Every structure is written in C-alpha cells, then in structure tokens.
N, C-alpha and C positions, 0 to 999 in steps of 0.2 A: 823403154829402158835404154840407157846409154852405156857405151863401152869406153873404157879408158884406153887411149892410144899409147904407143910406145914412148911418146913424148909427154905422157901424163896429162893429155888434154881430154876434156870431156865436152860432148855436144849436148846442148840444152834442147830438149824437144821443142818443136815449133809451137805446139799448143801451149806449153808452159811459158815460153818466151813471149808469146802474144798476150797471154793472160796477165803477165806481170810487166808488160811493156819493156822487155829487155831487147836491146838492139845491138848490132855489131859495134864494138868500141866501148860499150858500157862496162863499168867496173862491177864485179861481184866479189863477195867475200865468202870464204869457206870457214865455218865456225864449228868447232868440236861440240857435240851435243850428246854426251853419254856414249852409247855404243854406235851412234850415227854421226853424220855430218849435215849441218844445216847450211844452205846456200842463201846468202843475203844479198839482194840486189841493192847496190849503192847508186841511188838516183843522182844524176848530174845536176838535175834541176831541184836543188834543195828548197824547201818552202821558205818563203820570206818571213823573217821573225815579225811577230805582231808588235804594233806600237803600244806604248804605255796606255794611251787612250782606249785602244781596242781591247787590251787586256782588262782594264777597269770596267769597260762596258760589259764584257763577258762575265766578269766576277759579280757585278751587280745583278745581272740577269739570273745567274745561278743562285745567288743569295735570295732573290725574290722568289724563285721557284721553291727553294728550301723552306722559306717561311710559310708558303702556301701548304706544303706537305705537312709541316709541323702543326699548323692549325687544323688540318683535316684529321690528324691523328688524335687530337684532343677532344674530338666530338664525343658527347656522352653516348653510351650504349643505349640503344632504344629498348625500353622495357626493363631496364636494370633496376629502377626504383620500385617497380610493382611486382617483383618476383617473390616477395615474402621473406627474404633473408638478406643478411649483409655479409660482406666478405669476412668480417671479424668473427661472425658466428661459425664459419667453416672451421676455425681453429679451436673452438671450444665445444662443439657438438660431440656427443657420445664419448666424452672423456670422463674417466672416473674422477670424482672430486675428493 
C-alpha cells in the first residue's frame, strides 16, 4: 500500500513497477474508473506499426483459420440419420389435428 505525500506524490511498489517494467522517468497516466483510479503506464517504446504487407499476411492467415473452423462446424452429426425421426417431426408430434 502506498501513501500520498504532502506534495500529492505516490510511490509505486517495487514489485508492481518490476512487473510492468516501470522505471524512473517513465510516464504514467491516472484515469478515473468509476469509484477508483486506474494507473496506466505509458511506454516510451511504442510498438512499431505493422507494414501493409504484414497486415495482409496476418489477415490472410486469420481468414484461413476461420474457413477451417467453418468447415469443421458443417460436419454432419454422427448417427443423426439413423435415429428414427426428423427435426420436422418434432414440431408435429403429439399435437391435436
């Protein structure tokens, strides 16, 4: 637990600073979050934006994975044809005519 000093300064516990790679001189942001305050570490080393070629490669790879998932979902249910009834019969059974 940290205390707020008379100059409104807060000490970040060493364990938390190490876990999130916060070092002296790093910028952090205090964000209102309902009844609390969220501390967001602003990394000086922002990630390099991806090139268009890399973004296209990632998109094509995710599209291929999605097509595989869709094919797997369309597989017929084992034993569905030999169960002795159809889905349509479920809606007409035991109803007065």
